[in-house]
C-alpha positions in Angstrom: -12.3 55.0 -32.0 -8.6 54.7 -31.5 -9.2 54.5 -27.5 -11.8 51.8 -27.9 -9.5 49.7 -30.1 -6.7 50.1 -27.7 -9.1 49.2 -24.7 -10.4 46.2 -26.6 -6.7 45.3 -27.4 -5.9 45.4 -23.6 -8.6 43.4 -22.4 -8.0 40.6 -25.2 -4.3 40.7 -23.8 -5.4 40.5 -20.2 -7.9 37.6 -21.1 -5.0 35.7 -23.0 -2.6 36.2 -20.1 -5.2 35.3 -17.6 -5.8 32.1 -19.6 -2.3 31.1 -19.5 -1.8 32.0 -15.8 -4.8 29.8 -14.8 -3.7 26.7 -17.0 -0.1 27.0 -15.9 -1.5 26.9 -12.2 -3.9 24.2 -12.9 -0.9 22.0 -14.3 1.0 22.8 -10.8 -2.1 21.3 -8.9 -2.0 18.0 -11.0 1.7 17.5 -10.1 0.9 17.6 -6.3 -1.0 14.2 -6.2 2.3 12.4 -7.6 4.4 13.8 -4.7 1.9 12.7 -2.5 1.7 9.0 -3.9 5.4 8.6 -3.3 4.9 9.3 0.4 1.9 7.0 0.3 4.3 4.2 -1.2 6.7 4.7 1.4 4.1 4.1 3.7 2.8 0.9 2.3 6.3 -0.4 2.0 6.9 0.2 5.8 3.6 -1.5 6.7 4.1 -4.3 4.7 7.8 -4.8 5.8 6.7 -4.6 9.3 4.0 -7.3 8.8 6.4 -9.3 7.0 9.2 -9.0 9.6 6.7 -9.7 12.6 5.3 -12.6 11.0 8.8 -13.9 10.2 9.8 -13.4 13.8 6.5 -15.2 15.4 7.3 -17.9 12.9 11.0 -18.5 13.0 10.9 -21.6 15.4 8.8 -23.4 12.8 10.8 -25.7 10.5 8.2 -26.1 7.8 7.7 -22.3 6.9 9.3 -20.7 3.9 8.8 -17.6 2.2 6.2 -15.1 3.5 4.6 -12.6 1.1 2.3 -9.6 1.9 -0.4 -8.1 -0.5 -1.1 -4.6 0.8 -4.2 -4.7 3.0 -5.5 -8.1 1.4 -3.2 -11.0 2.4 -0.3 -12.8 4.2 0.8 -15.9 2.4 2.9 -18.2 3.9 4.7 -21.0 1.7 5.6 -24.1 3.7 7.2 -27.4 2.9 4.1 -29.2 4.0 2.8 -31.8 1.6 -1.0 -31.7 1.2 -0.9 -35.5 1.5 0.6 -35.4 5.0 -1.3 -36.4 7.9 -0.6 -33.7 9.9 -0.9 -31.0 7.3 -4.4 -29.6 8.3 -3.3 -29.2 11.7 0.0 -27.5 10.8 -2.0 -25.2 8.8 -4.4 -24.2 11.6 -1.4 -23.6 14.0 0.4 -21.5 11.7 -3.0 -19.6 10.8 -3.6 -19.1 14.4 -0.1 -17.8 15.1 -0.4 -15.3 12.3 -3.5 -14.1 13.2 -2.3 -13.6 16.7 0.7 -11.4 15.3 -1.7 -9.4 13.1 -3.6 -8.5 16.5 -0.5 -8.0 18.4 0.8 -4.6 19.9 3.5 -4.0 17.6 1.1 -4.1 14.5 -1.5 -1.6 16.1 -0.2 1.1 13.8 -0.7 -0.8 10.5 -3.6 0.6 8.5 -6.6 -1.9 8.1 -4.6 -4.6 9.7 -8.0 -6.6 10.5 -8.4 -6.6 6.5 -5.3 -9.3 6.0 -6.4 -12.8 5.3 -3.8 -15.5 6.1 -3.0 -17.9 3.4 -0.8 -21.0 4.2 0.5 -22.8 1.0 1.3 -26.2 0.8 4.2 -27.6 -1.0 
């Protein structure tokens, strides 16, 4: 009788220990994606910076271009000093859109993931 009680006690202890070991290990696995996300954020920031820098460089001679913002895998927005009432507004907008689309297809941005997904937005003043 004593042996069976001791045996049962050992089994219960092993079960409790196994529970804590597996619970502890599963918490460690949950922590791994957080460190992966840090790497992803770095990669995202690098890509957005690269796009912004290339677009800035490509449009630097254009005196109506202001701020350039990038929304990851969605859009590149170019703020301009163009007034929507200007008679050349549509032509200038088309020129800027065409230039930015060419930049997005350039060799320098081949490393950017889903570069084709970016929409070019040109905002008037």
